C-alpha positions as CSV (number, residue, x, y, z in Angstrom):
1,X,8.8,1.6,19.2
2,X,6.1,-0.7,17.9
3,X,4.5,0.6,14.7
4,X,1.5,-1.2,13.0
5,X,1.0,-0.7,9.3
6,X,-2.6,-1.4,8.2
7,X,-3.3,0.2,4.8
8,X,-5.8,-0.6,2.1
9,X,-4.6,-1.1,-1.4
10,X,-4.0,2.0,-3.5
11,X,-6.3,1.1,-6.4
12,X,-4.5,0.7,-9.7
13,X,-1.1,1.2,-8.0
14,X,-0.3,-0.9,-5.0
15,X,-1.7,-4.0,-3.3
16,X,-2.2,-3.6,0.4
17,X,0.8,-5.8,1.0
18,X,3.0,-3.7,-1.3
19,X,1.8,-0.6,0.5
20,X,2.9,-2.1,3.8
21,X,6.3,-2.9,2.4
22,X,6.8,0.6,1.0
23,X,5.8,2.2,4.3
24,X,8.1,-0.1,6.2
25,X,11.1,0.7,4.1
26,X,10.6,4.4,4.7
27,X,10.0,4.0,8.5
28,X,13.1,1.8,8.9
29,X,15.4,4.3,7.3
30,X,14.4,6.8,10.0
31,X,13.7,4.4,12.9
32,X,15.8,1.3,12.3
33,X,15.1,-0.1,15.7
34,X,11.3,0.1,15.4
35,X,9.3,-3.1,15.5
36,X,7.2,-2.7,12.4
37,X,4.1,-5.0,12.0
38,X,2.6,-5.3,8.6
39,X,-1.1,-6.0,8.3
40,X,-2.5,-5.7,4.8
41,X,-6.2,-4.5,5.0
42,X,-9.3,-4.3,2.8
43,X,-12.9,-3.2,3.3
44,X,-14.8,-6.2,1.7
45,X,-14.6,-4.9,-1.8
46,X,-12.0,-5.3,-4.5
47,X,-8.7,-6.5,-3.1
48,X,-10.2,-8.3,-0.1
49,X,-9.2,-11.7,-1.2
50,X,-5.6,-10.8,-1.8
51,X,-5.3,-8.8,1.4
52,X,-6.6,-11.5,3.6
53,X,-4.5,-14.2,1.9
54,X,-1.4,-12.0,2.3
55,X,-2.2,-11.2,5.9
56,X,-2.8,-14.9,6.9
57,X,-0.2,-16.6,4.6
58,X,-3.0,-18.3,2.7
59,X,-3.3,-19.3,-0.9
60,X,-5.0,-18.1,-4.1
61,X,-7.0,-20.7,-6.1
62,X,-8.5,-20.5,-9.6
63,X,-11.7,-22.2,-10.7
64,X,-13.3,-22.4,-14.2
65,X,-16.9,-21.3,-13.6
66,X,-19.8,-19.7,-15.4
67,X,-19.6,-16.0,-16.0
68,X,-22.6,-13.6,-16.0
69,X,-24.0,-15.0,-19.2
70,X,-23.0,-18.6,-18.4
71,X,-19.9,-18.1,-20.5
72,X,-16.8,-19.8,-18.9
73,X,-14.4,-17.6,-16.9
74,X,-11.4,-18.2,-14.7
75,X,-12.2,-16.9,-11.3
76,X,-9.9,-16.6,-8.3
77,X,-10.7,-17.0,-4.6
78,X,-8.6,-17.3,-1.5
79,X,-8.2,-19.9,1.3
80,X,-6.8,-18.3,4.4
81,X,-3.9,-19.7,6.4
82,X,-6.2,-21.7,8.6
83,X,-7.0,-23.9,5.7
84,X,-10.8,-23.8,6.2
85,X,-11.8,-20.2,5.5
86,X,-12.6,-19.3,1.9
87,X,-12.7,-15.6,0.8
88,X,-14.8,-15.0,-2.4
89,X,-15.4,-11.8,-4.3
90,X,-18.6,-12.4,-6.3
91,X,-17.3,-10.0,-9.0
92,X,-14.7,-12.6,-10.0
93,X,-17.5,-14.8,-11.4
94,X,-20.5,-12.5,-11.7
95,X,-18.9,-9.0,-12.0
96,X,-19.8,-6.1,-14.2
97,X,-16.2,-5.8,-15.4
98,X,-16.7,-9.2,-17.2
99,X,-19.2,-7.7,-19.6
100,X,-18.8,-5.0,-22.3
101,X,-20.9,-2.0,-21.8
102,X,-23.1,-2.6,-24.8
103,X,-23.9,-6.2,-23.7
104,X,-25.0,-5.4,-20.1
105,X,-28.5,-6.8,-19.4
106,X,-29.6,-7.7,-15.9
107,X,-32.6,-9.5,-17.2
108,X,-30.3,-12.3,-18.2
109,X,-27.2,-12.2,-16.1
110,X,-26.7,-14.8,-13.4
111,X,-24.9,-15.4,-10.1
112,X,-24.4,-19.1,-11.0
113,X,-20.7,-18.8,-11.1
114,X,-20.5,-17.4,-7.6
115,X,-22.3,-20.5,-6.4
116,X,-19.8,-22.6,-8.3
117,X,-17.0,-20.8,-6.4
118,X,-18.6,-21.7,-3.1
119,X,-19.0,-25.3,-4.3
120,X,-15.3,-25.4,-5.3
121,X,-14.3,-24.2,-1.9
122,X,-16.5,-26.7,-0.2
123,X,-14.8,-29.4,-2.2
124,X,-11.4,-28.2,-0.8
125,X,-12.7,-28.6,2.7
126,X,-13.7,-25.0,3.5
127,X,-16.5,-24.6,6.0
128,X,-16.2,-20.9,6.8
129,X,-16.8,-18.3,4.1
130,X,-16.3,-14.6,3.8
131,X,-18.1,-13.2,0.7
132,X,-17.7,-9.8,-0.9
133,X,-20.6,-8.5,-2.9
134,X,-19.3,-5.4,-4.7
135,X,-19.3,-4.9,-8.5
136,X,-22.1,-7.3,-9.6
137,X,-23.5,-7.5,-13.1
138,X,-26.6,-9.3,-11.8
139,X,-30.1,-8.7,-10.5
140,X,-31.3,-12.3,-10.0
141,X,-31.7,-12.2,-6.2
142,X,-29.0,-14.9,-5.8
143,X,-31.1,-17.5,-7.7
144,X,-28.2,-18.5,-9.9
145,X,-25.9,-18.9,-6.8
146,X,-28.5,-21.1,-5.1
147,X,-29.0,-23.2,-8.3
148,X,-25.3,-24.0,-8.5
149,X,-25.6,-25.4,-5.0
150,X,-28.6,-27.6,-5.8
151,X,-31.7,-25.4,-5.3
152,X,-34.5,-25.6,-7.9
153,X,-36.6,-22.7,-9.1
154,X,-39.7,-23.9,-10.8
155,X,-42.5,-22.3,-12.8
156,X,-46.2,-23.3,-12.7
157,X,-45.6,-26.3,-15.0
158,X,-42.6,-27.5,-13.0
159,X,-39.9,-26.4,-15.4
160,X,-36.6,-24.9,-14.2
161,X,-36.5,-21.1,-14.7
162,X,-33.9,-19.8,-17.2
163,X,-31.1,-17.6,-15.8
164,X,-31.5,-14.0,-14.9
165,X,-33.7,-11.6,-12.9
166,X,-36.1,-11.4,-15.9
167,X,-37.4,-14.9,-15.2
168,X,-38.2,-14.5,-11.5
169,X,-41.7,-13.2,-12.3
170,X,-42.5,-16.8,-13.5
171,X,-41.4,-18.4,-10.2
172,X,-44.0,-20.6,-8.6
173,X,-42.0,-22.9,-6.3
174,X,-38.6,-23.2,-4.7
175,X,-37.1,-26.6,-3.8
176,X,-34.1,-26.8,-1.5
177,X,-34.1,-30.5,-0.6
178,X,-31.3,-31.2,-3.1
179,X,-29.0,-28.4,-1.9
180,X,-25.5,-29.4,-0.9
181,X,-25.7,-30.7,2.7
182,X,-22.3,-29.2,3.5
183,X,-23.9,-25.8,3.5
184,X,-25.6,-26.7,6.8
185,X,-22.1,-27.5,8.2
186,X,-20.8,-24.1,7.1
187,X,-20.9,-20.5,8.2
188,X,-21.2,-17.6,5.8
189,X,-20.4,-13.9,6.5
190,X,-21.2,-11.4,3.8
191,X,-19.3,-8.2,3.5
192,X,-22.1,-5.7,3.0
193,X,-21.7,-1.9,3.4
194,X,-25.0,-0.9,1.9
195,X,-28.4,-1.0,3.6
196,X,-30.6,-1.1,0.6
197,X,-33.6,-3.4,0.9
198,X,-34.5,-5.9,-1.8
199,X,-37.3,-4.0,-3.4
200,X,-38.9,-0.5,-3.8
201,X,-37.5,2.9,-4.5
202,X,-34.3,2.3,-2.6
203,X,-34.1,-1.4,-3.6
204,X,-31.6,-3.3,-5.8
205,X,-33.3,-2.7,-9.1
206,X,-34.0,1.0,-8.8
207,X,-30.7,2.0,-7.3
208,X,-28.2,-0.3,-9.0
209,X,-30.1,-1.6,-12.0
210,X,-29.3,1.3,-14.4
211,X,-25.5,0.9,-14.0
212,X,-25.9,-2.7,-15.0
213,X,-27.7,-1.8,-18.2
214,X,-31.3,-1.7,-17.1
215,X,-33.6,0.7,-19.0
216,X,-36.4,2.3,-17.0
217,X,-38.8,-0.4,-18.2
218,X,-36.4,-3.1,-17.1
219,X,-36.1,-1.5,-13.7
220,X,-39.8,-1.8,-13.1
221,X,-39.9,-5.4,-14.3
222,X,-36.9,-6.4,-12.2
223,X,-38.3,-4.7,-9.1
224,X,-41.6,-6.4,-9.5
225,X,-39.9,-9.7,-10.1
226,X,-37.8,-9.4,-6.9
227,X,-40.9,-8.6,-4.9
228,X,-42.6,-11.7,-6.3
229,X,-39.4,-13.7,-5.6
230,X,-39.4,-12.5,-1.9
231,X,-43.0,-13.6,-1.6
232,X,-42.2,-17.1,-2.8
233,X,-39.2,-17.3,-0.5
234,X,-41.5,-16.4,2.4
235,X,-44.1,-18.9,1.3
236,X,-41.8,-21.9,0.6
237,X,-38.9,-21.2,3.1
238,X,-40.6,-19.2,5.8
239,X,-38.0,-16.5,5.5
240,X,-39.0,-12.8,5.1
241,X,-36.1,-11.0,3.4
242,X,-38.0,-8.3,1.4
243,X,-37.2,-5.4,3.8
244,X,-34.0,-6.6,5.4
245,X,-31.3,-3.9,5.2
246,X,-28.6,-5.1,2.8
247,X,-30.8,-7.6,1.1
248,X,-30.6,-5.5,-2.1
249,X,-26.8,-5.7,-2.3
250,X,-25.4,-7.1,-5.5
251,X,-28.7,-7.2,-7.3
252,X,-30.4,-9.1,-4.4
253,X,-27.5,-11.5,-3.9
254,X,-27.6,-10.4,-0.2
255,X,-31.2,-11.6,0.0
256,X,-30.2,-14.9,-1.6
257,X,-27.4,-15.5,0.8
258,X,-29.6,-14.8,3.8
259,X,-32.3,-17.1,2.5
260,X,-30.3,-20.1,1.2
261,X,-27.0,-19.9,3.1
262,X,-28.2,-18.5,6.5
263,X,-25.6,-15.8,6.0
264,X,-24.8,-12.9,8.4
265,X,-24.4,-9.5,6.8
266,X,-21.6,-7.4,8.3
267,X,-19.5,-4.3,7.6
268,X,-16.7,-5.3,5.2
269,X,-13.9,-3.6,7.2
270,X,-15.1,-5.2,10.4
271,X,-14.9,-8.6,8.8
272,X,-11.3,-7.9,7.7
273,X,-10.4,-6.5,11.1
274,X,-11.5,-9.7,12.8
275,X,-10.0,-12.0,10.1
276,X,-6.5,-10.4,10.4
277,X,-6.8,-10.1,14.2
278,X,-6.0,-6.4,14.0
279,X,-7.0,-5.7,17.6
280,X,-4.4,-8.2,18.9
281,X,-1.7,-6.7,16.7
282,X,-2.5,-3.2,18.0
283,X,-1.8,-4.1,21.6
284,X,1.1,-2.1,23.1
285,X,1.6,-0.3,19.7
286,X,2.9,3.3,19.8
287,X,1.7,4.3,16.4
288,X,-0.5,3.2,13.5
289,X,-0.1,4.0,9.8
290,X,-3.0,3.3,7.4
291,X,-3.9,4.6,4.0
292,X,-5.8,4.4,0.7
293,X,-5.8,6.0,-2.8
294,X,-8.3,8.7,-2.1
295,X,-9.1,10.0,1.3
296,X,-12.2,12.2,1.5
297,X,-15.7,12.4,3.1
298,X,-16.5,8.9,1.9
299,X,-13.7,7.4,4.0
300,X,-16.0,7.6,7.0
301,X,-18.4,5.2,5.4
302,X,-16.7,2.0,6.4
303,X,-13.4,2.5,4.5
304,X,-10.2,1.0,5.8
305,X,-8.6,4.1,7.3
306,X,-11.9,4.8,9.3
307,X,-12.0,1.2,10.6
308,X,-8.3,1.1,11.5
309,X,-8.5,4.5,13.2
310,X,-11.6,3.5,15.2
311,X,-9.8,0.5,16.6
312,X,-6.6,2.5,17.3
313,X,-8.6,5.0,19.2
314,X,-10.0,2.4,21.5
315,X,-6.5,1.5,22.6
316,X,-5.3,5.2,22.7
317,X,-2.9,4.9,19.8
318,X,-2.3,7.8,17.3
319,X,-3.3,6.9,13.7
320,X,-1.8,8.5,10.6
321,X,-3.4,8.2,7.2
322,X,-1.2,8.3,4.0
323,X,-3.4,9.0,1.0
324,X,-2.7,9.2,-2.7
325,X,-4.9,12.3,-2.8
326,X,-6.9,14.2,-0.2
327,X,-10.5,15.3,-1.1
328,X,-13.2,17.2,0.7
329,X,-14.5,16.4,4.2
330,X,-11.5,14.7,5.9
331,X,-12.1,16.8,9.0
332,X,-14.8,14.3,9.9
333,X,-12.1,11.7,10.4
334,X,-10.5,13.6,13.2
335,X,-13.4,12.9,15.4
336,X,-13.0,9.1,14.9
337,X,-9.4,8.4,15.8
338,X,-7.4,9.8,12.9
339,X,-4.5,12.0,14.1
340,X,-3.5,13.5,10.8
341,X,-3.8,12.9,7.0
342,X,-0.9,13.3,4.6
343,X,-0.8,13.2,0.8
344,X,2.0,11.2,-0.6
345,X,2.2,13.4,-3.8
346,X,5.2,15.6,-3.2
347,X,5.4,17.7,-6.4
348,X,3.1,18.7,-9.3
349,X,2.4,15.6,-11.3
350,X,-0.4,13.9,-13.3
351,X,-2.6,11.1,-11.9
352,X,-0.8,8.6,-14.2
353,X,2.6,9.8,-12.8
354,X,1.4,9.5,-9.2
355,X,0.0,6.0,-9.7
356,X,3.2,4.9,-11.5
357,X,5.4,6.2,-8.7
358,X,3.2,5.3,-5.8
359,X,5.6,2.9,-4.3
360,X,8.4,5.4,-4.0
361,X,6.1,8.3,-3.0
362,X,4.6,6.2,-0.2
363,X,8.0,5.1,1.0
364,X,9.4,8.7,1.1
365,X,6.4,10.1,2.9
366,X,6.5,7.4,5.6
367,X,10.2,8.3,6.0
368,X,9.6,12.0,6.4
369,X,6.9,11.5,9.0
370,X,9.1,9.0,10.9
371,X,11.9,11.5,11.0
372,X,9.6,14.0,12.8
373,X,8.7,11.2,15.2
374,X,12.4,10.5,15.8
375,X,12.9,14.1,16.9
376,X,10.1,13.7,19.4
377,X,11.4,10.4,20.6
378,X,15.0,11.6,21.1
379,X,14.2,15.0,22.6
380,X,11.0,14.1,24.5
381,X,9.1,17.2,23.3
């Protein structure tokens, strides 16, 4: 048998690679002759860098860059096994987790450090980029990112704007002539699973601003500033990004990447599926195992098990999901390639106990399922 393992990480418990290894151990005890292929997965959010590096035998690099308040932080990014593709999670440099709750203020936070990570990867020879936008602390429309790569954002007097979304209302002119010329030699794919536009009631400021520390008054100011920012981009760059689906991701960083990097926005799990060549690995497979920490109605919205099951279904391969816990709405998955969903929790236990024992629980569940498969294989039921 050929069995493909393609799980997401189990947040707080196991990386996707470790999840693959645990599943493989259990399967091999029941089906020692099985050809087990391990493909660590991710959906473009947290863990994407590690999963893609693991899946392609790449390397993790660390750079000293500006954090959300221009404070220095050590941020990690990956270079895949091809040596030319960089994978960057913007949260490493510009993430909400880097700021204490009482200090959050999207009027002043910047994506400058994310631009520095791109620059660092350019210096290492990368010309293909995969960028994850989840978990941002910012609402600056990607201004800081573009500044780090040489763009200039000027007020009426010709002075450079200070960091943060609060200054965009003063923007009068954008200069891109000094941007790093290597950007034009590069391609940028952005993992984006939200369709929020830049501005308006469903835009970056209104939907995501409050969780970044914005008061109702700040939300109005930030939304107005992003609208003005979009108008200046249209005037100076000839690019209209105000109503583009996904432009509002990460406080408008999606818009900035469209405007200044010529990026393409794609579903995160689809990017990973292509990067790890999942479709090729699925060829002639008899079974697929995937999984995540919590499987519920949200899984259908571009999460790893949904993406893996969809691809398995195209090739007529059964797909089993192993979840840390099972919530409401999993029946939806059965119409999209999932054959069955199993919880790895095998007795009454607390969440902390389940997370601490996830490696063994996953291994034992994979073994039990494989023993049922062994019966079918040996007796041809």
